[in-house]
N, C-alpha and C positions, 0 to 999 in steps of 0.2 A: 504494500500500500504506500501511502505518502511517507517519504523519509522525514526524519525529525528536523533536519536542517531546512528543508523546503517548507515544512509546516510552521516552524518558528518564524522564518522570514515572512511567510504569508500572514501569520497572526499579527506580527508587528506592523506590517503595512496596513492591514485592515483596521487595527487599533488607531492608527493615524487618521484613517478616513472617518471612522465613526465617532471619535471623541473630539474632533475639531468641528465646531458648529457649521453645519451645511443645511441644505433645504429640508431634509427630514427632521433635523434637530430644531430648526426654526419653526416648522409646522407644529411639532410636538410642544415646544415652549409656548407658542401662541395659543394652542388649545388649553394647555394647563394653566396659563396665566389668566385666561378669561373664564374657564369653566372648572378648574380644579385639577389636582394631580391625578385623580382617577380617570378623568377624560384624557389627560395627557398620556397616561399609560395605555389607555385603550387605543389612542392614535398610534403610539409606538407599536403596539401589537398588530394593528392593521397594516402598518408599513412592513412589519416582519412577514406577515402572510403574503403580501404582495411580492416581497423579495423571494419567498419560497416558490411562488408561481413562476417568477422569472428564472429561478434556478432550475426548476423542472423543465421549462422550455429550452433552456440552454443545454441541459443534459440530453434531451431528446434530439436536438439538432447537431450537437458537437461530437458525441461519442463516436459515431461511425466515421466522421471526417478524420478525427485524430488517429483512430485505430487503423484506417485502411489506406490513407493517402498522404505521403510525405509532402507532395506538392500542395495539396489543399491545406495541410497543417501549416505550411509556410505562409500561404495566403492569409489564413486566419491569424497567424502570429503577427505578421507585419501590418495587417489591417487593424488588428487590435492595438498594437503598439502605437500606430499612427493616431488612432482614435483617442487613446489615453493622453498622448501628447497634445492633441487638439483640445481635449477637455481641460488639460492643465493650463494651456495658454489662455483659453476663454476664462477660466476661473481667476487667473491673475489679472486679466484686463477688465472683467465685468465689474460694474458697480452694483453690489447687492443691496437692495433696499431692505430696511427693517420694517416688517409688518407684524408688530406685536401689540395689537390693540387690546389692551386690558379691559376696555369698555364694551367689547363685542358681546352679543347675546350668548348666554350659556346654551350648550347643547348636551344631549345625553351621551353617555359613554358608548352605547350601542350605535348611535348615529355617527359619532366620531370614528368609531372602528370601521364602519362600512365605508365612510367617505375616504378614510386613509387607504383601505384596501384598493378601492377603485382608482384613487389618484395614483397610487404606486404602480398598479398593473397597467394603467394607460399611459405611463410615462415612457416614451420611446428611448430616452436617454438611459434610463435604468436598464431596459432590455439590452441595449447596445453595450452598456457597461459590463453586464454579466457575460455576454457573448465574447467581449474583448478580454476580460480580466481573468476569469476562471481557467481557461485552457492554458494560460501561461505557466501555471504551477502543476500541470499534469505531466507525469512521466509514464509513457506507454509501457516501459520495461518494468514498472512497479505494480503491474496487475490491472484489475478492472478499471477501465477509464471512467465508466459511468459511476462506479463507487467513489473514485477520487473526486470527480466533479460534485457528487452529492455531499461528500464530507466538506469540501471547500465551501460549497454553498451554505451548508448548515452552520459552519463556523462563522461565516460572514453574517448570517441572519441572527445567530445567537449573540454575537458581539454587538451588532446593531441594536438589537432589542435591549441589551444591557445598557447601552449608552442612552437610548431614549428614555428608559425608566429612570436612570440617574438624572437626566435633564428635566424630566417631568416632575420628579420629586422636588428638585431645586429650582423649579420654573420661576417662582416669585423673584428670587434674587437674580437669577440669570436674565430674566426678562428686563428687570430694571437696569442691569449692567449694559445690556445690548442697546436699550433705549437711550441711556445716558452717554454711551461711548460707541458711536458708529464705527470708530476705527477698529473695534474688535472684529466686526463683520468684514471690514475691508481687509484686515490682515489675515483672517481665516481663509479668505479666497486665495491670497498669495501663498500661504502655507500649503493648502490643499493642492493648488496648482503646481507647486514645486514637487510635491509628492507624486502627482499624476505624471508629470514630465519625467521624473527620475525613474519611475517604474516603467514607463513606456520605452525609454532608452535601454534600460536593462533587459526588457523582454525582447526588444528588437535584436539585441546582441547575443542572446542565449541560443544554444543549439538544441535541436530536437532531442 
């Protein structure tokens, strides 16, 4: 299965993604700040379910490609690396607005969960991210490709859920911080963008 060095590298990269405020975090904080931690946690759970759906779709489409064709694997690798670098450049250049309206009307946890699932599933950038990111840590010589993709996807989802729960519980303070200091959001884009670009370059240079 996945060797320890690859898994540790993957976990560290994912931790950098999920614990630096991004769109999923800001959505969770906005919900929690306006409707309470329970609604924020439900939002995070909805995002996690959406990510699981994206993982399943990635597994279905990528397993055969990685297993049977060196050429197609290379295409996926370079396309994925290019997409990650593109995301990194966009993240560093974009001006991310803060939309944390503490006066927004409260919604139920069930509704917040359903909205988060739908939002995440219908986000094409998330789908492309999973298609680009997961295969880069798969080693065909280490056994079942589908199982490796499933493990990588599950680790991503669980770490993402952990981060949204942490942010939801601390949403009051975090929301106030982001509202008072827009530079926090500005710099998170630059940090996340740098991580994306670094991962993209690394993946482009690695061998099958």
